[in-house]
N, C-alpha and C positions, 0 to 999 in steps of 0.2 A: 285307336289301335295303340294305346300306350300301356306298357307293362312296367310297373315300378318294382324295384327289387332292393332288398337290404342285404348287405354283405357283412358278416361278422368279421371284425378286424383280423382275427387269427386265421380266418379262411383265406385271406389274401396271400398267406405263405403257402402257395400252391405249386404243384408241378406245372411244367410248361404246357402240357396237353390240356389241363384244366383251364389255364389262363386263355389259351387259344380258343377253347370252346366258348368261354364267356364272351370274348371279344367278337367272335363270329356271330353269336346270337344277338349281342348288343347292336352290331352293325346291321344285320339282316332284318331283325324283328322290331327294331325301333325301341329297344329297351332303354329306359332312362332312369336315372336316380332323381328323386324329387324331394329333397329334404329342406328343412328350414335352417337358415344359418349360412355362414360363409365357408365352412370347411368342405373341401371337395374330395372325391375319391382319389384324385391325383396327389393331394397332400398326404393322404393315408398311405399310398404306395411309396411316396418319397421317404416316409418314416420307417419302412421295412428294413430288415437286415439286408446287407449288401447282396447276398446270394439271391434272395427273393426279388429285391428291387431290380436287379439285373435282368431277371427273367421277364418281368413286366416291361422293362424298357426295350428289350429285344423283341418281344411280341408286338409292342406298339410300333416300333420301327418297321417291322415286317408288314404290319397292317397298313401303315401309312404309305408304303410303296405302291399299294393298289388303291388307296383311298386317302389322298393327301391331307384332307381336313380332319381325319378320324381322331388322331391323338389329341388335338386341341379340344374337340367336342367331348371326348371321353373324359379327359382330365378335368374339364370344367364342371362335370356333373356334380351336383350337390350330394354329399354323403349323408345318408339317413342315420340319425342318431338313435340307436336302440340300446336299452339297458340290458345287455346280454347277460349280465350277472344275475338278473332277476328272472331269466327264463329258465325255470327249473323243470317244467313239463311243457309239452308241445302246445297245450291249450293256452299257455301264457302269451302266445303270439296274438291272441284275440284282441288284446288292447291296442294293437297297431293296425287294425283293419283299415283305417283311413289313410295310412301312410304308405303301405306297400302291398304288393300281391305275392311276392316270392321271397322267402328267406333263404339265403345261401349260407350254410352253417359249416363251421370247422368240423372235420371228420370225427374227432373224439367226442365233441359235444353232440354231434348227430347221433352217434351210437347211444349216448346217455339218454337222448330224447326219443329213442326208438326209431330213428331214421336210418335205414340201411344204406351205407355208402356204396354198395354194389348194385343197388336198384333204385328206382324212383319211388319216393314216398309222397303220396298226395294227401295232404291234410285238409279235410273238409269239415269245417265247423261253422259257427255263425259268421266268422270272419272270412271264410272262403279263402284261406291262405294256404299256399303250397310251401313245403320246406324240403330242401335237398342240399347235397354238397355241391360245391362250386362246379365241378366237372360234369354234373348231371343236369345243368340248367336247361339244356336243349331238349330234355325229356319231359319237362313239365307240361301239364295240360294247357296251361295258359299260353305258353310259347307256341305249342302246336295249334292252338285255336286261332292264332293270328293268320296261319296259312289258310284256314277255312274262311275266315272273314275276308281275306284278300281275294280269294277265288269267287266269293259271292258278290264282291263289289259293294257299292253303297246302295242300300235299298230305298225304294220309294217310300215316302212319308217320314223319313228321318228328319229330325229338326236340324236347322242350320247350326245352332249352338253345339249340338252333339257331334255333328260332322266336323266342325272346326276342332273341337277338343280331342276327338278320337283319331281323326285321320290327318289333319293338317298341322295342328299345333305342335305335336311331337317332332315334326320335321323343321318347323320354323323357330323353335325356342332357342337354338344356338346359332342360327344363320345370320350373316351380315348382308349377303347379297341374294336376291331372289330374281329369277328369270321366268316370266310367264309367256308361254307360246300357246296362243288360242286365236285361231283365225276369226272367231266371232266375238272377241272380247269387247269390241266397240259397237256391237249391234244395238245395244240399248243405252248407249252412253248419254244420250240426250233425253232420257226419260227418268221417271221417279224410280222405276224398277230396274236397278242396275247392279248385277252381281259383282262386276269388277270393282266398283267403288266400295262395296261392302267388304270384299276380300282385302283390299288395300287398307281399309280402316282397321281390320283385325290385325294385319301385319304391323301397322303403326302402333296399335294399342297393346298387343300381347306378345311381341317378339323383340328380338334384338336387330331386326332387319333395318338397315339404313339406306340401302340402294335397291331399286326395283327397275328391271328392264322388261318391256312389253313388246312382243312381236304379234301384230294383229293386222288384219286387212281393214282399211278405212271404210269399206262398203260404200254407201251412198253419201256419206258425210264428207265434207271438205276437211283438209288438214287443219285449217284455221279453227274450224268448229271443234274438232277433237282436242286441239291444243288448248283452246279456251276452256273447255269443260274440265280437262285434266288439271289445268293451272288453278282453277277455282278450288278443286278438291285438294291439290297439293299444298296450297297455302294453309290448310287446316291441320296438316300433319306436323307432329312434333319430332318424331323419331326418324321418319323417312326423310332423308336429306337430298336424295337424288332420284330422279325419275327419267329413264331413257325410253324413247319410243321409236320403233321401226315399223313401217307399214309396207311390206312387200305386196306384190300383186297377188290376186286370188290364186292364179295358176302356180305361183311359187310355193304356196302352202300345199297344194295338191302334190307337188313334186318333192318338197323337202320337209314340210311341217304338218303333214296330215294328222298325225297323232298329237293331241294336245297334252302339254306337260307343264309342270312347274319344277324348276331346279333350285335347290337350296345350297348355295355355295357350290363347290365341286365335291360335295360330301354325299348328299342324298337327293333324290328326285321322286316324282310320282307322275304317272300318266292318268288322265281322267277322260273317259270316253266321250261324255257330252260337253266337256270343257268346264273350267272353273267359273266362267261368267254365268253359265246356266245353273250350276250347282248352287251358287250363292245368291241367286236372283230373288228367291222368296224365303219366307220363314220355314217352310216345309218343302222338302225336295219332291217335286211333282212327278219325276220319273227316275228310275234307277239308272246307275251308270257303272261301267267297269272302273276299277281303280287298281293300280299296281305300283308297288314300291320299286325304285331303281337305286342301285348302289354299286360301288366298286368302279375301277378304271374302265372296264369294258362298257358297261351300261351307261355310265355318266359320260364317257368319251363319245359314245354314239350320239347322245343328245347335244353335246357341245358342237359336234360336226354339223348337225342340223341347224343349230343356231347360227353357226358361222356361214352356212350357205344362204340362209334367209337374210343375214346382214349384208352379204355381198350382193344380193339381188335387189337391195333397197336403194333407190336413187336418193341423192342428196336432198331433193325437195320433199321426201317422204320420211324424214327422220328429224327428231329434235330432242333436246335435253332440258329438263327443268332442274335447277339446283338452288340450294339455300346456302347463304354465306356461312 
C-alpha cells in the first residue's frame, strides 16, 4: 500500500489549502517519495521563497501538533528527480513508470499538458501514471484505491514478500522504534516456522528500526527458554540494537491488548487481525486478515495507553531487555 509521487518544484509554491491537502493524504494514505540520491523534499521546501516556505512550515507545525513525528518523516522523504523541462506532452511521463505513480504538476504546466486544474485528470497509458495539481492529490484513483485495499484487508494466498513491501515496509522505512503487541507472538518461537523471527529479520534488513519492544504471552514456555531463543536471534542482527520483552498474563491481553498491533514510533501504526506472527509464518498467507492503518494523536494515543496498561501488569520476573554495546 505504497504510493509514490513526484512533485514539480514550481508546484511547491502552493496555497495553504493545497499544502494541507497533500500533507493529509501523505499522513493518512502512506504516500512516500522514493527517489535515488540524498536530496529530500525538505531541502526543496527550504529553498522556496519566504512566503511559500512559511506556508509549508506553518502547515507542518500544525500537523506535528497531532502527529509529533510527522515533520521529520516528511522532510526526510527523498525527492524524485524528474526532468520536467523535457515533459512537453503528458505521455512523456511514461519514461518514469518505475519511479512514481502520481505526478503533481504546477498549475500553468498542467494546463499546457491538458490537465484541468479544476478537476481530476487521470492519465492511463502504458505507465499507468496519474497527473494532477497539488491540491487535487486526494482525488486521484490511486489514493482512493488505498481505502478499498484497507477495507479488504490482506487476502489469503498473498506472498510474504508482497505483504512486507506493500503493507509494512512503508510504515517501517523511517521508524526508529517498533512496538509489537501480539498475544501469540511466542507461540512458535521454539520451532522452525516462526513468523516473529522473520518479521524481526525484515525490520533489521530493510528499515531504520534500532529498537523493538514486544508484548506477548509466554504461553507454555518458560521465560528462560524465550530469552534464550530471542538472544540467539538478536546476536545476528546488525541494525536492531535493543530488544525489550514484556510477558503479561493471558487475561491481561483479553482486557487491554486483545487487538494485535504494531506501532512505528509515535507516527503510524497498524492493527492486524490474526497477528503479525501468523502473517509472517509461511511464504504464502494461509488465511486472510483484517488490516488497518492508525495515525494521529487520538488513534496512536489509544494504542500507547494499551501498551502502558500491559507494561504495568507485567511482573518483574516476566520482562527483560537485550542490548548491544
